[in-house]
C-alpha positions in Angstrom: 124.1 60.0 98.6 120.8 61.4 100.7 123.9 63.5 102.4 124.4 64.8 99.7 121.0 65.7 98.2 120.5 67.3 102.3 123.7 69.8 102.1 122.6 70.9 98.6 119.0 71.9 100.3 120.5 73.3 103.4 122.5 75.3 101.2 119.9 76.7 98.7 118.0 77.1 101.9 120.4 79.0 103.7 121.1 81.5 99.9 117.2 82.2 100.1 117.4 83.3 103.5 119.7 85.4 103.3 118.7 87.6 100.3 117.4 90.5 101.5 120.8 90.6 103.9 122.3 92.0 100.8 120.1 95.1 101.1 122.0 98.2 102.3 121.4 101.1 103.9 120.0 104.0 101.6 118.8 107.3 102.1 114.6 107.6 101.2 115.2 111.3 100.4 118.3 111.1 97.7 118.1 107.7 96.8 116.5 107.2 92.4 114.0 104.9 91.9 116.2 101.8 90.8 118.2 102.1 93.8 114.5 102.7 96.1 113.2 98.9 94.6 117.0 97.0 94.8 117.5 97.9 98.0 114.3 97.8 100.3 112.2 95.0 100.5 108.3 94.5 99.0 109.6 98.0 97.2 108.9 97.1 93.6 109.9 100.2 90.3 106.2 101.2 90.9 106.2 101.8 94.2 110.2 103.3 94.1 108.5 105.8 91.5 105.3 106.6 93.8 108.3 107.2 96.7 110.3 109.7 94.5 107.3 111.8 93.5 106.4 111.8 96.6 108.8 112.9 97.7 109.3 116.0 95.0 105.8 116.7 95.7 105.7 117.0 99.3 108.9 117.1 100.5 111.8 115.0 102.3 111.0 112.4 104.6 111.5 113.3 107.8 111.4 109.7 109.2 111.5 106.0 108.4 107.9 106.1 109.2 107.0 108.8 106.8 107.9 106.6 104.4 104.1 105.2 105.2 102.7 108.4 103.7 102.9 106.6 99.9 99.8 105.1 99.3 101.3 101.0 99.0 103.7 102.0 101.5 102.5 100.3 104.7 103.6 99.7 108.3 104.7 96.4 107.7 107.1 97.5 104.1 108.8 100.2 106.8 109.2 97.4 109.5 110.9 95.0 107.8 113.3 98.3 106.1 113.5 99.5 109.2 117.1 98.9 108.9 117.8 100.1 106.2 116.2 103.4 106.1 118.0 106.4 105.9 116.9 110.1 106.0 119.7 111.7 105.6 123.4 110.7 105.0 125.8 109.0 107.9 128.6 112.0 107.6 125.8 114.9 107.8 124.5 113.7 110.7 127.3 114.1 112.6 128.2 117.3 111.8 
């Protein structure tokens, strides 16, 4: 019984630890607020709306680091999400 409980606990821990691994690359210059909130860790609905608003008022983000110009998005959030932040579509970058 004890081993079974450890296995269940281990499975639950692995499931929670890999939760962020399901986030996918997202183009911060074209994604809507719902997509930004779903794909980027530490970005909730309100912050995602602020990103979209900033983008419409100040133009595209040239780099992932430029996302930090949005109030509430700090260097830590950018760093956590760096692998999933795109500023252009992969097909467009190859042209």
